Every structure is written in C-alpha cells, then in structure tokens.
C-alpha positions as CSV (number, residue, x, y, z in Angstrom):
1,M,137.7,114.0,93.2
2,P,135.5,116.0,95.7
3,E,134.3,114.1,98.7
4,R,130.6,113.1,98.8
5,P,128.6,114.8,101.5
6,A,127.5,112.6,104.3
7,A,124.1,111.1,103.8
8,V,121.3,113.0,105.6
9,P,118.7,110.7,107.0
10,A,115.5,111.0,105.1
11,P,112.4,112.3,106.9
12,A,109.7,109.8,107.7
13,S,108.3,108.6,104.4
14,R,104.6,108.5,103.7
15,D,105.4,105.8,101.2
16,T,106.5,103.5,104.0
17,R,104.1,104.5,106.9
18,G,101.1,105.7,105.0
19,P,99.9,102.3,104.0
20,I,100.3,101.1,107.7
21,A,98.1,104.0,109.0
22,Q,95.5,103.4,106.2
23,L,95.3,99.7,106.9
24,A,94.9,100.4,110.6
25,L,92.2,103.0,109.9
26,S,90.4,100.4,107.7
27,M,90.1,98.2,110.8
28,V,87.9,100.6,112.7
29,G,84.9,98.7,114.0
30,V,86.7,95.3,114.3
31,K,86.0,94.0,117.8
32,Y,88.6,93.9,120.6
33,R,89.9,90.5,121.5
34,Y,92.6,90.0,124.1
35,G,95.6,88.3,122.3
36,G,93.9,88.9,118.9
37,A,96.0,89.8,115.9
38,D,93.7,89.5,112.9
39,P,90.5,91.1,111.6
40,T,88.5,87.9,111.6
41,T,88.8,87.2,115.3
42,G,89.6,90.7,116.6
43,F,92.6,92.7,117.9
44,D,94.2,93.8,121.1
45,C,96.2,97.0,120.9
46,S,99.6,95.4,120.1
47,G,97.9,92.8,117.8
48,L,96.6,95.7,115.6
49,V,100.2,97.1,115.4
50,Y,101.6,93.7,114.6
51,Y,98.9,93.0,111.9
52,T,99.2,96.3,110.1
53,F,103.0,96.3,110.0
54,S,103.4,92.7,109.1
55,S,100.7,93.0,106.4
56,N,102.9,95.7,104.9
57,G,106.0,93.5,104.9
58,H,107.6,94.7,108.2
59,T,108.7,92.4,111.0
60,V,107.8,93.8,114.3
61,P,107.5,92.4,117.9
62,R,104.1,91.2,119.0
63,T,103.6,92.7,122.5
64,S,103.3,96.4,123.4
65,R,106.3,96.1,125.7
66,E,108.4,94.6,123.0
67,Q,107.2,97.2,120.5
68,F,108.0,100.0,123.0
69,D,111.5,98.5,123.5
70,A,112.1,98.2,119.7
71,A,110.9,101.7,118.8
72,R,113.2,104.7,118.5
73,K,111.7,107.4,120.8
74,I,110.9,110.6,119.1
75,P,109.2,113.9,120.1
76,L,105.4,114.1,119.6
77,A,106.1,117.1,117.4
78,D,108.0,114.9,115.0
79,A,105.4,112.1,114.8
80,V,103.9,111.2,111.4
81,E,101.3,108.7,110.4
82,G,102.4,105.1,111.2
83,D,104.4,106.0,114.2
84,L,103.4,104.5,117.6
85,V,102.0,106.2,120.7
86,F,102.5,104.4,124.0
87,F,100.5,104.8,127.2
88,R,100.9,103.7,130.8
89,D,98.3,102.9,133.4
90,Q,99.7,103.3,136.9
91,A,103.4,102.4,136.6
92,K,103.4,100.0,133.7
93,L,103.1,100.3,129.9
94,S,99.6,99.3,129.1
95,H,98.6,100.4,125.6
96,V,99.8,101.3,122.1
97,G,98.2,103.0,119.1
98,I,99.1,103.9,115.6
99,Y,99.4,107.7,115.0
100,L,97.4,109.1,112.1
101,G,98.5,112.8,112.3
102,D,96.9,115.9,113.7
103,G,96.8,114.4,117.2
104,Q,94.7,111.4,116.2
105,F,95.5,107.7,116.5
106,V,93.8,104.4,115.9
107,H,93.8,101.7,118.5
108,A,92.0,98.6,119.9
109,P,91.0,100.1,123.2
110,S,89.6,97.5,125.6
111,S,87.4,94.5,126.2
112,G,83.9,95.0,124.9
113,G,85.1,97.7,122.5
114,A,86.2,97.9,118.9
115,V,89.1,99.4,117.0
116,S,88.5,103.1,116.9
117,V,90.1,106.5,116.4
118,A,90.9,108.7,119.4
119,N,92.5,112.0,120.0
120,L,95.6,112.7,122.1
121,D,94.0,115.9,123.3
122,T,91.5,113.8,125.3
123,P,92.4,114.3,129.0
124,Y,92.8,110.6,129.7
125,Y,95.3,110.2,126.8
126,Q,97.1,113.4,127.8
127,R,97.7,112.0,131.3
128,H,98.7,108.6,130.2
129,L,100.9,109.2,127.1
130,V,104.4,108.0,128.0
131,D,106.2,108.1,124.7
132,V,106.1,108.2,120.9
133,G,108.1,105.7,118.9
134,R,109.1,104.9,115.4
135,L,109.7,101.3,114.2
136,L,110.6,102.1,110.6
137,P,113.6,104.1,109.5
C-alpha cells in the first residue's frame, strides 16, 4: 500500500478568522474603557481581542502581553483577517489590534476614544508595529 503524503498545513481559514474580524468590526464606535471586555461597558485593546475570540468559541489570554506570548509570529505579508497586530510604545508592548486585511486593523485605541479602524500605513503605526501574530491554527 502506498504511503500517504505528509499533511500540509492548511492556509489561514476565513471560516475560522472571518467571523472574529467581522465581530470586531461590528464593535466600531463602542467606547474605550481600561480593563473593559464587553460592548456594554466598553473595551480596552486586549479586551476587544478577548471578547471577539471568546464569542466565537476560542479560548485566548486576556492581556496584550499574554496574547503576544501565545501568538505564533508571522510575517505581515502572510497576515489575514483575524490575525493580531502588536505595537510597542518606548520599550514595552503597549497595544494590540485585529487585522482586517489590506493593511487595516480594528482596535480600541485609548482613553476617551472608541473602537475604530486604523491603517498600518499611518506613520505612527509603522514606527510602533512590533509583530504580527496568529492565535488560531
């Protein structure tokens, strides 16, 4: 009997990540709240990630540092919707967003703001992007 070829890892699946990105996008306009992780009271950046992944049945860490540590790092060129983009301010990891494709990501930016869509081509985000990560296989 011939040997079966080794399994080739499947590319990132829209079926898995698409609903996460779409749910995150539907949260645009929800107010920022430090420590927040639901649309009723508001989100901080990692709370938005936590909420969108857990609402789609995936267990993920709560803080941006834990999310960074748990994510498999990938090149930006390989990023698909639902992957994470991580940013640093000074020397520490400070922010996370959910990649939407075409250089755009959704995030809960800062106190006084609201969940919004931003572009990685913006000079601030170009300077502060530290890594891209994937939490789902």
